[in-house]
N, C-alpha and C positions, 0 to 999 in steps of 0.2 A: 644231370638232374641240379639245380642249384636254387638255393632255399633261398628267401626274401624276407627278412623280419618286420612287418608294418606296424606303424602306429600312425592313425589317421588324428589328423587336423583338430581338433574340438569346434573350430570356428568353419562352417557350412562352408562359404565362400573360398577360403583356400583349401580345403579337401577337395573340391572340385579339380582346381591346381595340380594337385597332389597327384588326383587320379590322371589328370591324361600325359604328365610325368611318367605315373608307370607303366602307363600303355603305351608309350614311344619307347621305353626302354626297354618292353617283352616284345615290342614291332622290329628289333635289332639284334634281337640274340635267336638263333636259328633251334637252342638246347633245346626243352623240356623247363616249364622255371614252376617253381613250388612258392607262393604267399602269404606266410604263417604270422601273424599278431593282431591285435586291433584297430579296426577299421573304423571305428563310430561310425559304421554306417550299415544300411541293407542296397537292393536291387529294388526290391517290393515290398510291400508290408506284406504281403503271403511268405516272407522268411522270414518274420519274427515271431517264432509261438512262446508266449510266458512272457513273463517278464522278462527274464535274465535267460533269455536261448544258452545251455549250452551245449547245440553242433557237435563238436570236438573238443578232445582234448589232447597235452601232451607232455608224456611222461620220458623221465631220462634215465636209462637202465647200467645197469652196475659197470663199471671200466674193469674189464679185464684184463686184453691181450693190446690195448693202446692208452694211455694217457686222456683218452676222448672217450663223454658217454654218450651211447648211441644215444638218440633223438628216436623217439616211436609218436606218431601220429595216429590217432584215434579216433576215426570217424565214427561216431552214434549217431544214431537218428531218431531227434528228442520225437514224445509223441505228443500229439496239437491233445489240450485239453479245450473238451465244449465247455463253450462260458454258459452258463445257467441261467436262469431270472432273477433277475434282483429290481424290486420297486425305486426306483434313484426318484432323493428328495426333488432332484430342481424339475424333473415332469410337473410337481404342481403350482408350479408357476405359470402356467399353461392352461388355459383357460378351459380348453376343449377337453384335456385331461377329466377333468369334472365330469361330461356328459359321455367319455368314453366308458370309463369306469361304471357310470347307466347303464350305460346298453350293454358293457361285457357281463355284467351284473344279473340284467331281467332277461336272459335271451335266455338261457335255461330255467324253466320253471317244471320240478319233476314234481306232480300232484301225491300227497302224500308219503313222499322219504323225506325221511326225520334230517338225515344229514344231506340234502339240497343245498343245503350251503359249501358243502365241498365242490360241488358239480359247478356252482356257481363262480366260485374262486376260481378253478381252472378255467374259464371262458373268460374270466372277469382281465387273468392273465393273459390270455391267447391274445386278447384285442388291445391290452395293452402293449403288446406283443409288436403286431399288428403295424401298431400305431405310430410307434416309437423309430421302427422299421421306416415308415413312410417322412413322418415329420423331421426327426430330431438327426441333426448332423452336427459332425466332430464339431464342436467349438471352437479347435487350435487351426483347422484347415479353412474356417467361415470367417474369423477374426483375420486370418493372413489374408482371403482377400479381399474382406472389405478394405482394412488398411491401405489395397491398391487400388482399390477403385477411389475410396477419399483422394488418395494423393492424384490421382488424376485432375478428380475435380475440384482439388485446390490448387495445381498446380496454373488453372486452366482460365478464361477470361470470365466472373464472377458474374450471374447473373439470379435475378429469383428464382427460378427453375431447381439452377444446382445449388444455390443457398439450400432448399427446401430438402434438397437429397440431402445434401450434405448430413445437419442434421438430426435427419432421419437415419444414413449409416453411422453416427455416430452414437446415435439411441441402440442401436443395433447393436452394434461395438460391448457396450454397458453391459447389454441384455447376455450379453454371451458368455465374456467375464463372470457375468451374475454365475451361468450357467455351469462353467468351468470353474470356482471355486466352490460352490456349492458339491458338485463331482467329486474334485479330490476331497474338498472336506468330510463328505460321508465316507470314504474309505480309509484317511488318514485316524478317527475314531479317537478323536481328542475334546475333551469334557471341557478342560479349561481356557478353550478359545473360540468363539464366535465366529461366525460368517458376519460378512458385510467390510470388511478391512480388507479386501482387496489381500486373501494371504492365499494364493491359486499357490503361488509356489512352495512357500513351509509348506502348503497340506501336501503338493508331489512330494518335494521331498522326504516327508514322515513317510507318509507311503510305501516308498520306493527303499527305507529304509528298515519298515514294520518287516514286509513284503520278502526281503533279504533277508534278514535277521528269519523270520519262523521259514523259510525253504527250507527242505530236509533234501540234500543230494545224495548222501549215503550214510548208514550207520554199524554197526560195529554189532555183529549176536555174540551167542554166548561164547562160540569156542575165539572170540575174538578175532573172524576175518571180517573184513568191509565188504557190503553188500551196496552196490550202487545202482541194479536194474530197478527199475522202479516198479515190476508187477512183484521181482520180491520183495523188496521195503514192503509193501503191501500185506505179503502175507507172511511175512517178521513179524509185522505190528499188530496180525491180527491173530494171531500163534499167541504174542505174547499177551495181550489182553483177553484173550480168551484163555491161558491159563492162569490169567490174577484175579479173572474175574468167578472164575467154576470153583465152589467149595469140595472140595477133598472127600470131607467127611459131613454126614447130617448130623444138625447137632440142634441140640435138646435144651432148647432153655428157660420151658415150662418148670422147674425149679426152681430159678432164679427172679424169674417176672412175677412168682405168684410170691416172693418177698416183700415186692414194690405198692406199696399201699397206693390206691387210687386215690386219682387227683383230680379228677374230671366229674361232676356231681354230676345228675340227672339230668338239673334245669339247665347248666352247662352244655352238656348233649343235646339237647331240643334246641337251644340255638345254636348249635352247627351244624346239623340235618334238617334244619327248617326251607324251607323250599327258599330256593336262591330269586334273587329279583332283575331284571333290571336295571336299578338301580345300581348294583351293586355290581353288575359287571359293567356296564359303562365305569364308574373308578375304576375300576380295575384296568381295565382298559386305558382309559388317561394316567393314570400315578405308576405307569410305564413308562423308558426311556423310551422316545420315536425310533433311534435311529440305531438302534443295540444291534449286536449282529442279527440279522437274520436262518429261520432254519430253512428248509429245503424248501420250503416253497418258495422262498425268497419276498416274502410278502410282510416287511416292516411294521412296527409301532406308525410312524406316522402315517400310511395306506387306512390304517385301520379309525386312526384318528380325524385325521382329514375327512373321511368319504364315510364316519361315522354312521350319517343319517341313512346314507345309502343303503349300507348293508348291516345295521345292529337289527333286524327281524332275526335273519336268516343266523346271525352269529350268536344274537344270545338263546335262538333253537339250538342249538352244537351244545353248548353251557348245559342247559337246564337239561339235554339229556342226560348226560355226562351222569350230572347229579340225580337222577332220577337211577336213569338203569346200573350204571356204572359200568359201562361199554364206549373203549375210542375206538375208531376205526384205526387203520393204515394210514392214511395216509395225515392224520391226525399228529399221530404217535412216534411218526417216523422222525430220527435224530439227527444231525450230522456230528462226527466227534470230530475237531480240532484239537492239535498237539501243538500245542506251548515250549518253545526252549523254558528251562530253569535255570541255565548256565548259555555262558556265549558257546558260540559252537556245539550243541551236543554232538555226542557221539553212540550215547544209548541209549535206552528207548525208560531206562530211569532217571532221564535227564530230561524228558518231554511231561508235559502237565498234558492230561487230555479233557478239552473240554465241551462239554453238551450245545448246541445251536439248535435249540425248540425251535419249532413252528409257532408264531404270535397268538393263535388261537387255544394253541397248549399251556403256555403261557400264560393266557386270560384265566385258565380253568386252575394253575396254582395258585395266582393270585387272590382270585376268589376266596381260597383255600386261605389264605396266610394270611388274608384282613380278617378272617372270621374268625384267627387264633389267635390275631393276634391284639383282640382287648382281652382278653383271658389270661395272657404268658405271665401276667404277674400275678396269676392267683396258682396256676398250675408248678410254673419253675417254683423252688425251694430259692430263699431267698441269698443263699452262697453260691448260686448261681452265676458268677458275674458276666459271660460273653451270651453273645446270641440273643441278648435280650434291649429293647432299647430304653436306654438311659443310664445301663450301668456298662462298664465298660473291667476287661479284661486287665487291665492295665492297673485296676483297684488292688487285686491278689497281690500285688507287688508292693504297693505303697503297705496295706495291709501287715506283711511280713518283714517288712523295714521296719514300721511302728513295733512290733512285736518283739523284733530283735534287740530294739534299743532298750525297749522296757527291761527285758529280760539282760540287760546289763548293768542294768543302771547302780550306781555305788549308795549305799547306806541304807537309811530305812524303811523308802520307798522300794530299792529292788527287790526279787522275788525269792 
C-alpha cells in the first residue's frame, strides 16, 4: 500500500483541480493507496458531524527494531449529537413569527391546570420548529444563489422588469446578511459589540474559537491515565461531581447559627413574603439579558421579552404558584451544566469550571427574589462587608489595609 499525505488547497476552485489530479494519479496505479491529511473538504454535508469532527487519529509508535516510527491510523466513529431547540434571534425579524408563537401558545388550553404554561411552551416550541424548517433557509446558500441570479440579470440587457427584480434581489441579500449576522452574533456571546455593522465574519471566527476552546476531547483521571471515549468521559465527570457535592457527614451548624444575631425584622419579612404582583414579574423579565445562554428548554430572554403580551398571563401564574406553594415541576427546575476551561488546554476536571444554564422561567423566579432582597441588603449586610453589595467594592478593603499600614509606619508624633 502506498501512503499519500494531502493538504487540500483552501481555495475552492484550486481544490477541484487538486481532486482531479489525485483521481488521475490513483487511476494510473494498480496497488491500493491511502490518502491522509487535511482535505479542507467533505463529500456531503452528512459527513460533517459537529464543529471539528475527528473521525480518525494518527499516532506514532516508538521505534524499536528500526530507526523509523510506525504510524497507526485509528479510525473512530464520531457520535452524532442531536441538535436541541434554541430560539433564534433572527426569527423575530419575520412578521409571521409572532403569529406562530400565538398559534402555539394558544393551541393547548389545559383547564384547571396550574402549570399549563409548561404545556403551552412545549406546544409553542413545536410550532416554531415546524415553521423554521418549512420557511427558514440557510443564509449562506441562499446568498450564493441570489448572487448568481443577480449576476445574470446585470449581464443581460436592462429592462424595467429586470431593474425591479434586481432591486428586490439586493433587498433579499441584505436581509439574509442581517440574518447571518444575527445567527453568528447570538453564538459569539459578545457584550461589547453590537449587531448592525456587518460583523458576521468576526462573530463566526469568535464562535469557532470559543467552541474549540471549550471542546473536551480527552481528560486525565485520578490515576493519570487519559480517557478519550465520550461515554467514559461523561461517566468520569459525573462521578467526580457526585463525590465533590455529596457531603461526607452530617454537619450540625445549629450551635454556630444560634450565635448570629437576627438581622431581618418583622416588617422586612412581611415585605419579602408579600404576594408577588404581575408588575414585579414583568420588571424581573425585562431586567435580564435577552441573549444569555438558555436552559434546557431553549427559550431565551428574547422570546419572553418580545412576546410578553402573548405569554404573560400563564408565565405570571407559574411564578405566583411557586411563591404560594414553594413547589417547582421538574420541567422548570432541570438545568444544563456546562464545563468551561479555567486554563488553556485543560487536562483534569479541577481545571474546568461548572456553570449552570437554567431555564429562563426559573431565572424569573430567582430574579424576583433578588429584586426584593436588593432594597434590604444595606440594612441586613454589615457595613464592613465590601463584596456582593451594590455601591461597594472588594478593592476597598485593599485600599483600607494600605492606608492603615502607612498610618502605622508614620514617624514622629502622629505615628501609633
